MIDOSE-1310 file (N, C-alpha, C; in nm, 2 decimals, decimal comma, always signed):
residues 278
mrtp	-7,20/-1,59/+13,01/-7,21/-1,59/+12,86/-7,36/-1,58/+12,82; -7,37/-1,48/+12,71/-7,53/-1,48/+12,69/-7,58/-1,58/+12,60; -7,69/-1,61/+12,62/-7,77/-1,73/+12,56/-7,81/-1,66/+12,41; -7,77/-1,72/+12,32/-7,81/-1,71/+12,19/-7,95/-1,71/+12,18
erra	-7,99/-1,60/+12,06/-8,15/-1,61/+12,03/-8,14/-1,72/+11,90; -8,27/-1,79/+11,95/-8,26/-1,89/+11,79/-8,43/-1,86/+11,75; -8,43/-1,88/+11,62/-8,52/-1,86/+11,53/-8,56/-1,99/+11,48; -8,71/-2,03/+11,51/-8,75/-2,13/+11,47/-8,80/-2,07/+11,31
tarr	-8,80/-2,20/+11,18/-8,84/-2,15/+11,07/-8,95/-2,27/+11,03; -9,02/-2,23/+10,96/-9,18/-2,31/+10,91/-9,11/-2,43/+10,82; -9,14/-2,53/+10,88/-9,09/-2,66/+10,81/-9,24/-2,72/+10,75; -9,20/-2,84/+10,66/-9,27/-2,93/+10,59/-9,26/-3,05/+10,61
ylmc	-9,31/-3,14/+10,69/-9,25/-3,28/+10,72/-9,36/-3,39/+10,67; -9,34/-3,50/+10,63/-9,41/-3,61/+10,59/-9,39/-3,71/+10,68; -9,50/-3,77/+10,70/-9,54/-3,87/+10,84/-9,64/-3,96/+10,79; -9,62/-4,08/+10,85/-9,71/-4,19/+10,83/-9,78/-4,28/+10,94
ppth	-9,90/-4,25/+10,97/-9,96/-4,30/+11,08/-9,93/-4,46/+11,08; -9,94/-4,50/+11,23/-9,87/-4,64/+11,26/-10,00/-4,71/+11,25; -10,07/-4,72/+11,18/-10,21/-4,81/+11,13/-10,20/-4,96/+11,15; -10,07/-4,97/+11,09/-10,04/-5,10/+11,08/-9,92/-5,16/+11,13
frvt	-9,89/-5,09/+11,26/-9,75/-5,11/+11,32/-9,76/-5,24/+11,41; -9,64/-5,30/+11,41/-9,64/-5,41/+11,47/-9,46/-5,46/+11,47; -9,45/-5,55/+11,57/-9,31/-5,57/+11,57/-9,32/-5,72/+11,58; -9,29/-5,84/+11,45/-9,31/-5,94/+11,42/-9,18/-6,00/+11,36
ysin	-9,08/-5,93/+11,34/-8,95/-5,95/+11,31/-8,85/-5,85/+11,39; -8,73/-5,90/+11,37/-8,62/-5,83/+11,45/-8,51/-5,80/+11,36; -8,48/-5,65/+11,29/-8,38/-5,61/+11,21/-8,31/-5,51/+11,27; -8,33/-5,49/+11,43/-8,21/-5,38/+11,48/-8,23/-5,46/+11,63
pwmd	-8,14/-5,42/+11,72/-8,13/-5,44/+11,87/-8,23/-5,41/+11,92; -8,33/-5,32/+11,90/-8,44/-5,26/+11,99/-8,54/-5,35/+11,96; -8,60/-5,40/+11,85/-8,69/-5,50/+11,81/-8,72/-5,64/+11,88; -8,83/-5,66/+11,95/-8,85/-5,79/+11,97/-8,97/-5,84/+12,00
pakp	-8,99/-5,93/+11,90/-9,13/-5,98/+11,84/-9,20/-6,05/+11,98; -9,12/-6,06/+12,07/-9,20/-6,11/+12,24/-9,28/-5,99/+12,29; -9,22/-5,88/+12,26/-9,26/-5,77/+12,32/-9,41/-5,72/+12,27; -9,55/-5,72/+12,28/-9,62/-5,68/+12,19/-9,65/-5,53/+12,19
vdlp	-9,68/-5,50/+12,09/-9,73/-5,34/+12,07/-9,88/-5,31/+12,12; -9,87/-5,20/+12,18/-10,00/-5,15/+12,20/-10,03/-5,04/+12,09; -10,10/-5,11/+12,00/-10,14/-5,00/+11,88/-10,21/-4,90/+11,90; -10,32/-4,90/+11,99/-10,38/-4,78/+12,02/-10,29/-4,67/+12,10
lala	-10,21/-4,72/+12,18/-10,11/-4,63/+12,24/-10,01/-4,56/+12,17; -9,98/-4,66/+12,05/-9,89/-4,60/+11,95/-9,96/-4,53/+11,87; -10,04/-4,54/+11,81/-10,15/-4,46/+11,77/-10,16/-4,32/+11,82; -10,19/-4,31/+11,93/-10,18/-4,20/+12,02/-10,08/-4,10/+12,03
qwed	-9,99/-4,18/+12,05/-9,85/-4,14/+12,07/-9,78/-4,04/+11,94; -9,82/-4,13/+11,83/-9,80/-4,04/+11,69/-9,88/-3,94/+11,67; -10,00/-3,93/+11,70/-10,10/-3,83/+11,67/-10,05/-3,71/+11,80; -10,01/-3,74/+11,88/-9,94/-3,64/+11,94/-9,82/-3,56/+11,90
lrdr	-9,74/-3,65/+11,84/-9,61/-3,56/+11,75/-9,67/-3,48/+11,68; -9,76/-3,54/+11,57/-9,80/-3,48/+11,43/-9,87/-3,34/+11,49; -9,97/-3,34/+11,59/-10,03/-3,20/+11,66/-9,92/-3,12/+11,72; -9,80/-3,17/+11,77/-9,72/-3,08/+11,82/-9,65/-3,02/+11,69
yrsl	-9,61/-3,06/+11,58/-9,56/-2,99/+11,48/-9,65/-2,88/+11,45; -9,78/-2,93/+11,41/-9,87/-2,83/+11,36/-9,88/-2,69/+11,46; -9,89/-2,74/+11,59/-9,89/-2,61/+11,72/-9,77/-2,54/+11,70; -9,65/-2,59/+11,64/-9,51/-2,50/+11,64/-9,53/-2,44/+11,51
ghtv	-9,66/-2,46/+11,42/-9,64/-2,37/+11,28/-9,59/-2,45/+11,18; -9,60/-2,57/+11,17/-9,53/-2,63/+11,07/-9,63/-2,73/+10,99; -9,61/-2,76/+10,87/-9,74/-2,83/+10,81/-9,69/-2,99/+10,81; -9,76/-3,07/+10,83/-9,74/-3,21/+10,81/-9,84/-3,29/+10,72
eelp	-9,75/-3,34/+10,62/-9,82/-3,43/+10,51/-9,83/-3,57/+10,55; -9,93/-3,63/+10,49/-9,92/-3,78/+10,55/-9,94/-3,86/+10,43; -9,88/-3,98/+10,45/-9,81/-4,08/+10,35/-9,93/-4,16/+10,41; -10,01/-4,24/+10,29/-10,12/-4,35/+10,35/-10,04/-4,46/+10,39
prpd	-10,07/-4,52/+10,47/-9,99/-4,65/+10,55/-10,05/-4,78/+10,44; -9,98/-4,89/+10,46/-9,98/-5,02/+10,36/-9,99/-5,12/+10,48; -10,07/-5,23/+10,47/-10,08/-5,32/+10,57/-9,98/-5,38/+10,56; -9,89/-5,43/+10,47/-9,78/-5,53/+10,47/-9,66/-5,44/+10,49
lpdm	-9,67/-5,31/+10,54/-9,54/-5,26/+10,57/-9,55/-5,20/+10,70; -9,53/-5,28/+10,81/-9,56/-5,22/+10,95/-9,45/-5,10/+10,98; -9,35/-5,13/+10,92/-9,28/-4,99/+10,97/-9,29/-4,87/+10,89; -9,36/-4,88/+10,82/-9,39/-4,71/+10,73/-9,40/-4,60/+10,80
vyaa	-9,44/-4,63/+10,95/-9,43/-4,53/+11,03/-9,30/-4,47/+11,05; -9,19/-4,54/+11,03/-9,06/-4,45/+11,04/-9,05/-4,41/+10,88; -9,11/-4,27/+10,88/-9,12/-4,24/+10,74/-8,98/-4,17/+10,71; -8,92/-4,14/+10,80/-8,76/-4,06/+10,78/-8,70/-4,14/+10,67
ngat	-8,72/-4,29/+10,70/-8,63/-4,35/+10,60/-8,64/-4,37/+10,47; -8,76/-4,33/+10,39/-8,82/-4,33/+10,28/-8,76/-4,25/+10,18; -8,71/-4,16/+10,21/-8,63/-4,03/+10,09/-8,55/-3,94/+10,18; -8,45/-3,85/+10,07/-8,41/-3,77/+10,15/-8,44/-3,64/+10,06
vvdg	-8,48/-3,54/+10,07/-8,53/-3,42/+9,98/-8,44/-3,29/+10,03; -8,38/-3,22/+9,93/-8,30/-3,12/+9,94/-8,29/-3,01/+9,85; -8,36/-2,91/+9,84/-8,40/-2,82/+9,75/-8,49/-2,89/+9,62; -8,60/-2,96/+9,70/-8,68/-2,98/+9,63/-8,66/-3,12/+9,53
rvlg	-8,54/-3,18/+9,53/-8,50/-3,29/+9,48/-8,51/-3,41/+9,58; -8,54/-3,50/+9,49/-8,58/-3,65/+9,58/-8,49/-3,78/+9,56; -8,39/-3,79/+9,66/-8,36/-3,93/+9,62/-8,40/-4,01/+9,75; -8,47/-4,13/+9,66/-8,56/-4,22/+9,70/-8,44/-4,35/+9,82
arfa	-8,52/-4,43/+9,85/-8,43/-4,51/+9,93/-8,42/-4,64/+9,87; -8,32/-4,73/+9,90/-8,33/-4,88/+9,87/-8,27/-4,92/+9,99; -8,36/-5,00/+10,05/-8,36/-5,08/+10,20/-8,25/-5,20/+10,19; -8,17/-5,18/+10,31/-8,12/-5,33/+10,33/-8,17/-5,44/+10,37
hper	-8,29/-5,44/+10,43/-8,36/-5,56/+10,47/-8,48/-5,61/+10,39; -8,54/-5,71/+10,32/-8,66/-5,73/+10,27/-8,77/-5,68/+10,33; -8,77/-5,73/+10,45/-8,89/-5,66/+10,52/-8,93/-5,51/+10,45; -8,85/-5,46/+10,46/-8,88/-5,31/+10,43/-8,88/-5,24/+10,28
tgea	-8,85/-5,34/+10,19/-8,82/-5,30/+10,05/-8,93/-5,23/+10,00; -9,07/-5,24/+9,99/-9,17/-5,20/+9,93/-9,18/-5,04/+10,00; -9,14/-5,01/+10,10/-9,15/-4,86/+10,12/-9,11/-4,78/+10,03; -9,01/-4,82/+9,99/-8,91/-4,72/+9,90/-9,02/-4,69/+9,77
aahl	-9,10/-4,79/+9,70/-9,21/-4,77/+9,61/-9,28/-4,68/+9,65; -9,36/-4,72/+9,76/-9,45/-4,60/+9,83/-9,41/-4,44/+9,83; -9,32/-4,44/+9,88/-9,24/-4,31/+9,91/-9,22/-4,25/+9,76; -9,18/-4,32/+9,66/-9,16/-4,24/+9,54/-9,28/-4,22/+9,46
ewfr	-9,37/-4,29/+9,48/-9,53/-4,27/+9,41/-9,59/-4,15/+9,50; -9,58/-4,14/+9,63/-9,63/-4,03/+9,68/-9,58/-3,90/+9,60; -9,42/-3,88/+9,58/-9,34/-3,77/+9,57/-9,38/-3,73/+9,44; -9,38/-3,83/+9,31/-9,43/-3,81/+9,21/-9,57/-3,76/+9,18
ahgy	-9,66/-3,83/+9,26/-9,80/-3,75/+9,28/-9,81/-3,61/+9,31; -9,73/-3,59/+9,38/-9,73/-3,45/+9,47/-9,65/-3,35/+9,37; -9,64/-3,34/+9,26/-9,55/-3,29/+9,16/-9,42/-3,28/+9,20; -9,30/-3,35/+9,25/-9,19/-3,33/+9,24/-9,14/-3,38/+9,13
aqvr	-9,07/-3,30/+9,05/-8,99/-3,33/+8,91/-8,88/-3,44/+8,90; -8,80/-3,39/+9,01/-8,65/-3,45/+9,01/-8,65/-3,56/+9,13; -8,66/-3,66/+9,06/-8,69/-3,80/+9,16/-8,62/-3,90/+9,11; -8,50/-3,94/+9,20/-8,42/-4,05/+9,16/-8,44/-4,17/+9,26
epeh	-8,46/-4,28/+9,18/-8,45/-4,42/+9,23/-8,32/-4,47/+9,25; -8,24/-4,49/+9,37/-8,13/-4,52/+9,41/-8,10/-4,61/+9,34; -7,95/-4,64/+9,31/-7,87/-4,74/+9,27/-7,84/-4,83/+9,37; -7,76/-4,76/+9,49/-7,70/-4,83/+9,62/-7,80/-4,80/+9,73
vneg	-7,77/-4,88/+9,83/-7,86/-4,90/+9,93/-7,83/-4,80/+10,04; -7,94/-4,71/+10,06/-7,92/-4,58/+10,17/-8,06/-4,61/+10,22; -8,08/-4,54/+10,33/-8,22/-4,55/+10,40/-8,27/-4,41/+10,45; -8,25/-4,32/+10,34/-8,30/-4,19/+10,34/-8,25/-4,11/+10,48
egdf	-8,33/-4,03/+10,52/-8,28/-3,92/+10,64/-8,23/-4,02/+10,74; -8,23/-4,18/+10,75/-8,19/-4,23/+10,88/-8,04/-4,23/+10,87; -7,95/-4,21/+10,77/-7,82/-4,19/+10,76/-7,81/-4,09/+10,68; -7,87/-3,98/+10,62/-7,82/-3,84/+10,56/-7,90/-3,73/+10,65
avta	-7,80/-3,65/+10,69/-7,83/-3,56/+10,80/-7,78/-3,42/+10,72; -7,87/-3,33/+10,70/-7,85/-3,21/+10,59/-7,79/-3,08/+10,70; -7,69/-3,02/+10,66/-7,67/-2,88/+10,70/-7,68/-2,77/+10,61; -7,59/-2,65/+10,66/-7,65/-2,57/+10,57/-7,57/-2,60/+10,39
swll	-7,48/-2,69/+10,43/-7,37/-2,70/+10,29/-7,35/-2,80/+10,27; -7,36/-2,92/+10,38/-7,32/-3,06/+10,36/-7,44/-3,15/+10,41; -7,40/-3,28/+10,35/-7,48/-3,40/+10,40/-7,35/-3,47/+10,46; -7,44/-3,52/+10,60/-7,35/-3,61/+10,65/-7,44/-3,75/+10,65
agrg	-7,30/-3,82/+10,64/-7,38/-3,95/+10,59/-7,34/-4,07/+10,67; -7,41/-4,18/+10,74/-7,37/-4,28/+10,83/-7,37/-4,39/+10,74; -7,28/-4,47/+10,74/-7,23/-4,60/+10,70/-7,20/-4,72/+10,81; -7,23/-4,81/+10,77/-7,17/-4,93/+10,87/-7,28/-5,06/+10,88
frss	-7,40/-5,02/+10,89/-7,50/-5,09/+10,93/-7,63/-5,11/+10,82; -7,70/-5,00/+10,78/-7,78/-5,00/+10,67/-7,78/-4,93/+10,55; -7,67/-4,83/+10,52/-7,63/-4,76/+10,42/-7,48/-4,79/+10,34; -7,50/-4,83/+10,23/-7,39/-4,87/+10,14/-7,31/-4,76/+10,14
plsh	-7,16/-4,75/+10,16/-7,08/-4,63/+10,12/-7,09/-4,59/+9,99; -7,12/-4,68/+9,88/-7,13/-4,62/+9,76/-7,28/-4,52/+9,75; -7,35/-4,51/+9,84/-7,47/-4,43/+9,85/-7,45/-4,29/+9,85; -7,33/-4,27/+9,92/-7,27/-4,15/+9,90/-7,19/-4,05/+9,82
peaq	-7,14/-4,10/+9,71/-7,10/-4,05/+9,61/-7,23/-4,05/+9,50; -7,34/-4,11/+9,51/-7,43/-4,12/+9,45/-7,52/-4,01/+9,50; -7,52/-3,99/+9,63/-7,59/-3,86/+9,69/-7,53/-3,71/+9,64; -7,38/-3,73/+9,68/-7,33/-3,60/+9,64/-7,34/-3,59/+9,48
effg	-7,36/-3,66/+9,41/-7,35/-3,62/+9,26/-7,52/-3,58/+9,23; -7,60/-3,63/+9,32/-7,75/-3,59/+9,28/-7,79/-3,45/+9,33; -7,74/-3,41/+9,44/-7,77/-3,32/+9,52/-7,63/-3,18/+9,50; -7,53/-3,23/+9,44/-7,45/-3,14/+9,43/-7,40/-3,08/+9,54
rpvl	-7,37/-3,15/+9,69/-7,33/-3,12/+9,77/-7,23/-3,22/+9,82; -7,13/-3,16/+9,94/-7,01/-3,26/+9,95/-7,09/-3,34/+10,07; -7,07/-3,45/+10,06/-7,11/-3,55/+10,14/-7,00/-3,62/+10,23; -7,02/-3,61/+10,36/-6,91/-3,64/+10,46/-6,96/-3,77/+10,55
gldl	-6,88/-3,88/+10,51/-6,88/-4,01/+10,57/-6,84/-4,07/+10,70; -6,94/-4,10/+10,79/-6,90/-4,13/+10,89/-6,96/-4,28/+10,95; -6,88/-4,33/+11,00/-6,87/-4,49/+11,02/-6,94/-4,51/+11,18; -7,04/-4,59/+11,14/-7,13/-4,63/+11,28/-7,05/-4,75/+11,34
vdpr	-7,06/-4,77/+11,46/-7,01/-4,90/+11,51/-7,09/-4,97/+11,61; -7,18/-4,89/+11,68/-7,25/-4,97/+11,73/-7,36/-5,03/+11,72; -7,41/-5,18/+11,69/-7,53/-5,19/+11,64/-7,67/-5,14/+11,69; -7,65/-5,06/+11,82/-7,79/-4,98/+11,86/-7,81/-4,87/+11,81
yyhl	-7,69/-4,81/+11,75/-7,72/-4,68/+11,66/-7,67/-4,73/+11,53; -7,78/-4,78/+11,47/-7,76/-4,85/+11,33/-7,79/-4,74/+11,22; -7,85/-4,65/+11,24/-7,87/-4,53/+11,17/-7,79/-4,41/+11,26; -7,76/-4,28/+11,15/-7,70/-4,17/+11,17/-7,81/-4,10/+11,28
dtal	-7,93/-4,12/+11,23/-8,01/-4,02/+11,32/-8,03/-4,10/+11,44; -8,00/-4,19/+11,49/-7,99/-4,23/+11,63/-7,87/-4,19/+11,72; -7,78/-4,15/+11,64/-7,65/-4,10/+11,70/-7,63/-3,95/+11,70; -7,68/-3,87/+11,60/-7,66/-3,72/+11,57/-7,77/-3,65/+11,51
cvld	-7,78/-3,56/+11,57/-7,92/-3,45/+11,55/-7,84/-3,31/+11,49; -7,89/-3,28/+11,38/-7,87/-3,14/+11,35/-7,95/-3,03/+11,37; -7,88/-2,94/+11,46/-8,01/-2,86/+11,54/-8,02/-2,72/+11,48; -7,94/-2,68/+11,37/-7,95/-2,56/+11,31/-7,91/-2,56/+11,17
dttd	-8,02/-2,62/+11,03/-7,95/-2,63/+10,93/-7,92/-2,51/+10,83; -7,94/-2,41/+10,92/-7,86/-2,30/+10,84/-7,73/-2,26/+10,84; -7,67/-2,35/+10,96/-7,50/-2,31/+10,96/-7,45/-2,47/+10,92; -7,31/-2,47/+10,96/-7,24/-2,61/+10,96/-7,17/-2,60/+11,10
teim	-7,26/-2,57/+11,20/-7,17/-2,56/+11,33/-7,25/-2,64/+11,42; -7,39/-2,65/+11,40/-7,46/-2,68/+11,55/-7,54/-2,82/+11,54; -7,47/-2,90/+11,62/-7,52/-3,02/+11,61/-7,51/-3,11/+11,76; -7,61/-3,20/+11,77/-7,58/-3,27/+11,90/-7,53/-3,42/+11,87
yypg	-7,43/-3,50/+11,93/-7,43/-3,65/+11,88/-7,34/-3,69/+12,02; -7,37/-3,85/+12,00/-7,28/-3,95/+12,10/-7,15/-3,99/+12,04; -7,06/-3,99/+12,08/-6,93/-4,01/+11,99/-6,93/-4,16/+12,01; -6,97/-4,26/+12,12/-6,93/-4,38/+12,10/-7,00/-4,45/+12,02
afsp	-7,11/-4,41/+11,95/-7,16/-4,46/+11,83/-7,06/-4,47/+11,70; -6,94/-4,39/+11,70/-6,88/-4,39/+11,59/-6,75/-4,41/+11,60; -6,69/-4,46/+11,44/-6,54/-4,52/+11,48/-6,44/-4,40/+11,52; -6,33/-4,44/+11,61/-6,23/-4,33/+11,62/-6,20/-4,24/+11,52
gsra	-6,17/-4,28/+11,42/-6,15/-4,17/+11,29/-6,26/-4,07/+11,25; -6,40/-4,12/+11,28/-6,54/-4,07/+11,27/-6,55/-3,96/+11,39; -6,53/-4,01/+11,48/-6,50/-3,91/+11,62/-6,40/-3,81/+11,58; -6,29/-3,81/+11,57/-6,20/-3,72/+11,52/-6,24/-3,60/+11,43
vlar	-6,31/-3,64/+11,32/-6,39/-3,56/+11,23/-6,45/-3,48/+11,28; -6,56/-3,56/+11,35/-6,69/-3,47/+11,41/-6,61/-3,38/+11,50; -6,55/-3,40/+11,57/-6,47/-3,32/+11,69/-6,38/-3,19/+11,61; -6,31/-3,21/+11,50/-6,27/-3,11/+11,42/-6,37/-3,02/+11,38
lfpd	-6,46/-3,06/+11,30/-6,59/-2,99/+11,23/-6,68/-2,93/+11,32; -6,69/-2,95/+11,42/-6,81/-2,94/+11,53/-6,75/-2,92/+11,66; -6,67/-2,84/+11,68/-6,60/-2,83/+11,83/-6,65/-2,78/+11,94; -6,77/-2,71/+11,89/-6,89/-2,67/+12,01/-7,00/-2,76/+12,03
aiia	-7,02/-2,89/+11,99/-7,13/-2,96/+11,97/-7,16/-3,00/+12,07; -7,30/-3,02/+12,13/-7,35/-3,09/+12,23/-7,31/-3,23/+12,23; -7,23/-3,28/+12,35/-7,19/-3,41/+12,37/-7,31/-3,52/+12,41; -7,38/-3,59/+12,39/-7,45/-3,67/+12,45/-7,40/-3,75/+12,54
tead	-7,49/-3,80/+12,65/-7,42/-3,91/+12,74/-7,48/-4,05/+12,66; -7,40/-4,16/+12,73/-7,48/-4,29/+12,70/-7,62/-4,28/+12,75; -7,66/-4,25/+12,86/-7,77/-4,26/+12,90/-7,88/-4,21/+12,79; -7,83/-4,07/+12,76/-7,94/-3,99/+12,65/-7,95/-4,06/+12,56
assl	-7,83/-4,14/+12,50/-7,80/-4,18/+12,35/-7,88/-4,30/+12,36; -7,91/-4,37/+12,45/-7,97/-4,52/+12,45/-8,10/-4,49/+12,49; -8,17/-4,38/+12,49/-8,32/-4,38/+12,51/-8,34/-4,31/+12,37; -8,22/-4,30/+12,28/-8,27/-4,24/+12,15/-8,32/-4,11/+12,13
glna	-8,26/-4,03/+12,28/-8,23/-3,88/+12,28/-8,21/-3,79/+12,15; -8,09/-3,87/+12,08/-8,09/-3,79/+11,98/-8,14/-3,81/+11,86; -8,24/-3,90/+11,82/-8,36/-3,92/+11,73/-8,45/-3,80/+11,77; -8,39/-3,68/+11,72/-8,48/-3,56/+11,75/-8,49/-3,49/+11,63
vsdg	-8,56/-3,38/+11,61/-8,60/-3,30/+11,50/-8,61/-3,14/+11,59; -8,55/-3,06/+11,50/-8,52/-2,92/+11,53/-8,55/-2,86/+11,44; -8,65/-2,73/+11,45/-8,66/-2,62/+11,36/-8,60/-2,51/+11,36; -8,48/-2,52/+11,45/-8,40/-2,39/+11,46/-8,39/-2,34/+11,61
rhvv	-8,50/-2,35/+11,68/-8,55/-2,32/+11,81/-8,58/-2,42/+11,86; -8,70/-2,47/+11,81/-8,77/-2,60/+11,91/-8,70/-2,73/+11,89; -8,68/-2,80/+11,98/-8,59/-2,95/+11,95/-8,69/-3,06/+12,02; -8,75/-3,10/+11,94/-8,86/-3,20/+11,96/-8,77/-3,34/+11,99
lpqa	-8,76/-3,42/+12,09/-8,68/-3,52/+12,15/-8,75/-3,60/+12,27; -8,74/-3,73/+12,26/-8,79/-3,82/+12,36/-8,77/-3,78/+12,48; -8,89/-3,79/+12,59/-8,88/-3,73/+12,74/-8,77/-3,80/+12,79; -8,74/-3,92/+12,76/-8,64/-3,98/+12,86/-8,51/-3,93/+12,86
aagl	-8,47/-3,86/+12,76/-8,35/-3,80/+12,71/-8,34/-3,67/+12,80; -8,38/-3,66/+12,94/-8,36/-3,53/+13,01/-8,25/-3,48/+13,03; -8,13/-3,57/+13,01/-8,00/-3,52/+13,03/-7,96/-3,40/+12,91; -8,00/-3,39/+12,82/-8,02/-3,31/+12,71/-8,07/-3,19/+12,71
fgpl	-8,17/-3,19/+12,82/-8,25/-3,03/+12,81/-8,16/-2,93/+12,85; -8,10/-2,93/+12,98/-7,99/-2,82/+13,00/-7,94/-2,78/+12,92; -7,83/-2,87/+12,87/-7,73/-2,83/+12,76/-7,83/-2,75/+12,63; -7,94/-2,79/+12,58/-8,00/-2,74/+12,48/-8,03/-2,60/+12,53
rerg	-8,12/-2,57/+12,64/-8,18/-2,43/+12,68/-8,03/-2,34/+12,70; -7,91/-2,39/+12,76/-7,78/-2,30/+12,76/-7,75/-2,25/+12,63; -7,79/-2,34/+12,51/-7,76/-2,27/+12,36/-7,88/-2,21/+12,32; -7,97/-2,20/+12,38/-8,09/-2,10/+12,34/-8,19/-2,19/+12,30
yepi	-8,20/-2,31/+12,27/-8,31/-2,41/+12,20/-8,40/-2,44/+12,32; -8,51/-2,46/+12,28/-8,64/-2,48/+12,36/-8,67/-2,67/+12,34; -8,60/-2,73/+12,46/-8,66/-2,87/+12,40/-8,79/-2,88/+12,45; -8,85/-3,00/+12,35/-9,00/-3,01/+12,38/-9,00/-3,17/+12,38
amdl	-9,04/-3,23/+12,51/-9,03/-3,37/+12,53/-9,13/-3,43/+12,49; -9,15/-3,55/+12,43/-9,22/-3,63/+12,36/-9,23/-3,78/+12,43; -9,34/-3,84/+12,44/-9,36/-4,00/+12,48/-9,40/-4,08/+12,35; -9,27/-4,13/+12,29/-9,30/-4,22/+12,17/-9,25/-4,39/+12,23
sell	-9,31/-4,41/+12,35/-9,22/-4,57/+12,38/-9,28/-4,66/+12,32; -9,41/-4,66/+12,28/-9,44/-4,78/+12,17/-9,36/-4,76/+12,04; -9,32/-4,69/+12,00/-9,27/-4,67/+11,87/-9,11/-4,67/+11,90; -9,05/-4,68/+12,04/-8,92/-4,70/+12,04/-8,90/-4,90/+12,04
kggg	-9,03/-4,95/+12,06/-9,00/-5,10/+12,04/-8,97/-5,13/+11,88; -8,99/-5,06/+11,79/-8,94/-5,08/+11,65/-8,81/-5,06/+11,64; -8,74/-4,96/+11,75/-8,63/-4,87/+11,69/-8,61/-4,74/+11,65; -8,73/-4,69/+11,68/-8,74/-4,53/+11,65/-8,81/-4,44/+11,74
svkc	-8,78/-4,32/+11,71/-8,87/-4,22/+11,78/-8,87/-4,10/+11,69; -8,86/-3,98/+11,78/-8,92/-3,87/+11,69/-8,89/-3,83/+11,57; -8,73/-3,85/+11,53/-8,68/-3,85/+11,40/-8,73/-3,93/+11,29; -8,73/-4,08/+11,34/-8,76/-4,17/+11,27/-8,93/-4,16/+11,22
ctqe	-8,98/-4,11/+11,27/-9,12/-4,06/+11,24/-9,15/-3,95/+11,16; -9,02/-3,88/+11,12/-9,03/-3,74/+11,05/-8,93/-3,70/+10,94; -9,00/-3,73/+10,83/-8,94/-3,67/+10,69/-8,91/-3,55/+10,67; -8,82/-3,49/+10,66/-8,84/-3,33/+10,63/-8,87/-3,33/+10,46
lrdp	-8,96/-3,21/+10,45/-8,95/-3,21/+10,29/-8,88/-3,06/+10,29; -8,76/-3,05/+10,23/-8,70/-2,97/+10,21/-8,69/-2,84/+10,05; -8,83/-2,81/+10,05/-8,85/-2,77/+9,92/-8,74/-2,63/+9,87; -8,73/-2,58/+9,74/-8,67/-2,49/+9,70/-8,67/-2,36/+9,79
gr	-8,58/-2,29/+9,85/-8,60/-2,19/+9,93/-8,60/-2,21/+10,09; -8,60/-2,33/+10,09/-8,62/-2,38/+10,24/-8,46/-2,42/+10,29
């Protein structure tokens, strides 16, 4: 079988440095306030990720961190951008509520004219994944089912709801990654994170998907970012490297062990700015 040739496309990302990152509360099973964060190491790991994106030819914009919002480093949760239209976030937990306004302020200050403050709870790209035609949308822990029709109406794209059932995979981006958003076929995911009905939907829509093992999923290996060729993912998810290479992708391993203490990895730190024409 011939390995497909993959093409990377230049991306634009929004990231927020972990200047004030700490774990002093627990709002997901990964967070343990008894395990202190090594802040210099967290910052070094984050900078390594940012610099890796730039070395791959991508643009990284930086969102200024705020001292009272330690989870701002997980920038993917602050909004979803499709064709230059920005659907903001409405966070499920009060500890993160202030992040929503910080993101909306950034978008308005940077010339985005179509910005919507949502009525219903959603946590941005944590629970919205974009393919060529659809939005795959997680629900069950952090995002309200009511956010799905709101997103569909705003973006004018079909939204396909998927039920998450394992609290370790509290956001869709911990259990599923879109590998090529120029198609509606290329993803990798962990079936155990989803309800039986949602597993059946995924199997029907994506029969050729890469299926992650529990070991790779539990290292947040699916919390990854792809530019269509390069797949940046946690180094501990070594079981995904071979399947990705067989499909023509180039896995790039990163160490974000300090940021894993807050329940996030590569994707959680990376919001994609899908401007018109991208």
